[in-house]
N, C-alpha and C positions, 0 to 999 in steps of 0.2 A: 230862242237860244240866247244865252248870256254872252256879252262881249268880253273884251279883255278886262282883267282885274289886276290892279297893282296895289300891293300893300307893302309896308316897310316896317321891320322890327326897330328901325331907328326912330320911328314915331308910332309906337304901339297904341292900340285903343284902350288897353288896360295893363296896369303893372301891379303885380302882387308880390310884396316883399316876404321873405322867409324869416323865421324867428332868428333873433340875435344877429341880424344883418348878414346871414350866411348865404345870401343870394336873392334872386328875384325871378319871377316869371313874367315875360312880356307876351301879350296876346294880340293877334290880329284876327278879325272875324271875316270869314269867307262864307259863301253859300252853304257849304257842307258843315259848317261849325268853326269853332276857333282853332287856330294853329298857334302853337306856343314855342317861344325860345326861352329856355331856362338857363340861368347861369348859377351853378352850384359852386360856392367858394370852398377853398381848402378847409377841411374840418367839418363840412356839411355832412349830416347823416339824417335820413328820412325819419327814423325813430326819435330823433332829438329835435329836429327843426321843422318838421311838417306834421308829425303825429299830434302835437298839441292843437294844431289848426284842424286837422282831419277828424280827430276824435275816434279813430279806428286803431286796432292793434297792429295792423300792417297796411301798406299802401294798397288800396282797393281799386286803383286806376289801372286800366289796360293801356300800355304804351306801344306806339308804333313810331319809331323815330330814328334819328341819325345824330351821331356824336361828331361835333365840329372840332372840339379840342378838349384836352384833359382826359382823365380816366375815371371810371366809376365801376364799383363792384356791386352786383345785385345778388341777393340771396333770397330764394323763394322760401315760403313757409315749409315746404316739404324737404328743404335742405339743398336742392339744386342751386348751383351758383355759377356765375360767369363774370368776367371782366370785359369792359367795353372801352374802346379808345377811339382816337381820331379816324374817321372813315368808316367806322362800324355802323351797320344798320341793326336796330334792335326791335324785336317783338317781345314784349314782356307782359304776361297775363297778370291779373290781380293777385294779391297775396304775396307781398315781398317787402324787404327792407333794402336800402341802398345807401352807399356812401362814396364820397370822393376819395380817390387814391392819389397820394402825392401832394405836391405843393402848388399845383396849377389849378385854376378853376376848370370845371367841366361844363362845357357849353353844349346844349342838346336841343334839337328841334323835334317836336312831337306833333304828329298829325291827328292823334286820336285821344290821348289821355289827359289833356290839360284843361278841359272845359270847367271842371270843378276843383282842380288841383290848387291847394293852398288858398281856397276861397274862404273868406271870413264872413 
């Protein structure tokens, strides 16, 4: 059985910048895989700032996470949509676009979908 594990996003093991300086992904690695904290700056949009890195038509990552601050809109390929803000827990399957709403960065912790996110 493993003992206690302490990781800090203040000293991540990997940082992946987004296109045009519109944010970054900070990763810490735990036994079950990486956990990420993403900061999406105002004006960030997946189809503009991650699509060129991912090379897919929409985000194919499955996200399970929590919004710390800011707001984000997610639109699924089938047209379903939702807005998420501080305190919201999100389960989001593959096949979506997303963007920051308003003038504040959206900070999001994800336990599932950031292993290959924005990976060059």
